[in-house]
N, C-alpha and C positions, 0 to 999 in steps of 0.2 A: 823684602822678605828676608828675615834673619833666622839663623838656627835658634831654636827655642832656648830661652834663658841666657843668650849670649849677645854680643855685638858683632858676630860674624855674619856679614851680609851674604846672602845667596843671590838675591836679585834686587837691584836698585838702579833703575835706568832713567836717564834724562837725555834730552836733546841738546845738551850743552855741558861744558865743563863746570866744575865747582866755581861759584862766584860770578859766572857769566850771566847776562840777562836771559830770562826764560823765553822760550819760543815754542811754536807749535810743531816744529819738526827740525831735525838735525841729525848729526852723527850720533849713533847709539852709544852712550857713555855710561859706564858702570861707576857708581859712587860707593865709597865705603860708608860705614855707619856714621862717623863724625860728619862727613860731607853731606850725607843724606839728612841728618839731623839739622844741619845748618841751612840747607836748601829748603827744607820743609818748615823752618821757623820754630822748631822745637819738637816735643813728643807728639806721636800720633794721637788723633782724637780717640781712636779705638784700636785695640789689638785683637787678633784672632789667633788662637793656638790650634793648629791643625795636625792631627796624626796622619801621616801618609803611609798607606799600606805597602807601597812599592817604591822605596827610596831610590833604587837603581834606575827605574824608569823616570822618576822625577828628575834625578840628576842629569840624565841624558837630555831631557827637555830643557832644563836650565842651561846646559851647554849651548844648545841651539839658540835659545832666546838671547843669551849674552853675546852671541856671535852674529846676530843680525846686524847688518851695516847701519840701518837707519831707524830712528825713533820718530814716529809720526802720531799726531793726535788721533787720526783715523787710519790705523794700519790696515793694509790689504792682506788678506790671507795668501795671496798669490805673489807677493813681492817680498823683498828682503827687508821687511819692516816689522817693528814691534812697538809696544809702549809698556809702561809700568804695569797696568792692570792686565793687559793681554799676556805678558810674559808670566806673571804669577798664575793667572787662570790656566794657561796652557800647561804649565809645569806641575801644578798640584793635581790637575785633572789627569795628566799622564801618570802621576803617582798613585792613582786609584781613588782619589777623593771624588765622589759622584756629583760633580757640579752640573751635569746635564742629565742625571738620572732622575728617577721618579719613584714614588710609591703610589699605591692605589688612591690614597686620600689627597695627596698634595703634589701634583706633578710640577717639576721645574721645567719650564719651557724656555730653551735657549734664546729664542727670538725676543722674549720679553725681558730676560735678564742677561744682557750683554756684559762682556768683561768690564765695561765702564761702571757697571753696577756690582762689581765683585763684592763689595761690602754687604750689599743686600742679599746676595747669594749665600755668603757665609753666615749671615745672621739667620736666614731661613734654614740652612742646614743645621745650625746649632739647636734648633727646636725639634729635630726629627730623630727617629730611630734609624739604625743602620738599614740599608737597603740590601736585599738579597743575601742577608747573613754577613755582609762585609763589616769588619770591625774598624770603625773610624770614629773620631771624636773631634768636635770643634768647640772650643771654649771662647766665649765672647768676654773680653776683659776690658772694662771701662776705666 
């Protein structure tokens, strides 16, 4: 996750240092934009631009996610673990983006759309009107 229109990384976590072999768990390691670009093998397949109503709450959650000790493919809510999708999900949800909210016509059910499916969640949100008068916007950029 980067600040919109920049290469300033907010969250980009891996279970290894840049250039090391990939693994399913390890020390939670933050990578900058260039390191992330190299680890991912190029540009993202899709980008989402999200307007966060409460940046202060999001930043507090980002701090927590970046300081978890471990990155794990299946992080536990009750341990000092996180992973890339989990950290973004927790942070933007804390900032007021309604990832587990619902409207009358199209409920988002967290058990069906877990953080591993964050792209699906954001794609779904991009099709909706704001919930409960909240002003937010998700742009899907291909």
